[in-house]
C-alpha positions, 0 to 999 in steps of 0.5 A: 546484531543488536547494536542499534547505532550500527543498524541505523548506519547500515540502514542509512547506507542501504537507503542511499543506495536505493535512492540513487537507483531508479525503481519505478513500478515494473522497473525494479530489477536493479534495486532488487539486486541491491537488496539481494546483495545486501543480504548475501554479504551478511551470509543470509540466503535471499530468495528472488521471484521477478523483482521480489526478494525475501529472507528468513531468520536463521533458526526458522522452523516450520513448527513455529508461527511466522511474522511477515515484515513487508515493505516495497522498493518500487516508486512512482515517477518524480512529479514535475515540481521537483527542485532537487535531483530525485536520485541524489540522496542528500542530507540537509538539516537532518532530512534525507532527500530523494525519491522513495525516501519516505514512501517507502524506503525508510520503512523498508530499511527500518524493517530490514534492520529489525529483521537483522536484530532478531536474525540470530536469536535462537529461542524466538516464539515466532519465525520472521520472514522479511519480504521486499516487494515490487509493484506496490504503487500500481497494485501490480500482480507481480508484487507481493500477490505473486509470492505469498504462496512461496513464503510459507504459512504466515500468521500476521504481518507488519506492512511498512508504510509511513504512518509516523509509527502509529498503528493503522489497524484497518485500511480501506480497499479499492474498486475502480468501476468503468460505467457506461450509460446507454441512450439513442443517438439523434439530432440535437436540434430536434426532439430525437433520441435519448440522451445518454449523458442525462441518464449518466447524470442520474446515476452519478448523482446516486454515486454522490449521495448514496449511503450504504446501510452498514458503516465500518467502526474503524473506517467509517462509510464507503466512499464513492467518487466519480473521477472521469467522464467521456461523452459525445462526438460533436455538439449537434449529436445527442450522445448514444453512450456516456462513459465514466469512472468511479473510484470506490473506497471499500470497508470491512462492512462489506466485501468488494463483491457485495459492494459491487452487487449493491451498486449494480442494483441501483444504477441503470448504467452498465458497471464493470469492476476492473478488479475486486481483489483489493480488499479492505484489511484489518487486525483485531484491536486485541491482537498482541501486536496492537496491544504491544504498540498501544502499551508503548503509547502508539495511537491506532486509526483506520487508514483511507489509503491503500497498501499491499495489505489489500493483497494479504489474507492475514491480520496485518497492521500498517506501521512505519516511519515517515509521514504519509503526506510526504508520499509522492510530493516534490522533493520527497524526504524523511527525517533521519530521526524518523528512521532511528525511531522507526528501528527502535519502535519496530524492535520494541513492539516485537520484543514484547511478542517474540 
């Protein structure tokens, strides 16, 4: 299908259907079914694992390299500031309102439209694999990570997230650290014990001020933020332990494992990473996909926020219609023109390559 007006109309109808259907992370069964039925109605065979759906172009060949087009259909829960029904896909003044409209429904349906545009083409240089995945909002293990091995060989990817159709050619990774400082309990009125809180404060100051030796050209420094603390049982007892949580946004200057080892060398607290699997990701600036986007006037940048790129082990770019600042906001919306432009830009960028 090459009629972009028709592609847009179908995309809008699909997005409205997805908005009407709650799809919180780990609860995406119904939207997965909607997406699968959408492809089946077009004579395209969908594959499904849990709440993940994927499809291949008509003339897929194992002799060709493959481009992955990926976005997610799960959403966060609506925050308390909503003044509209989050599940009502209302169009007002050129805006489509609804939970997941911007993050990342507009991206997903625009990538599906792009996949359909190329689906029938027989002489492409690349295959296309389109994956609509689950659990992105919680970096869950039953999302894209669970199906990568099922998709076949992949060469590079477009991950659909709202970027105003500029190219995020790198993004930070994430480690969440659970830390415990140890002291000795005693009575607060006497000179007894070793205060675990004071020990924690020394380490917390290190997290606040430490600068790693290497800095990413695209992403800048690693950022560490202490975000939670829990200590003490009552006012007159010197605390024996102090627990705190550190949010660490990693870069391509160090692996997550290297970053963790450096941290452990510098603090007294016990440090446990909940996971080291959410890595920083990037794509070379001279990659054909990046060069194609730049030739069409797209900007490149390094993104501080994380997406499913963190779980891919291939070059990838984060690219999509919508604005990141609207993600998770009350009365979330996407402009209809952003979806139209998203479809056009995705197609125009890829046509230069495939």
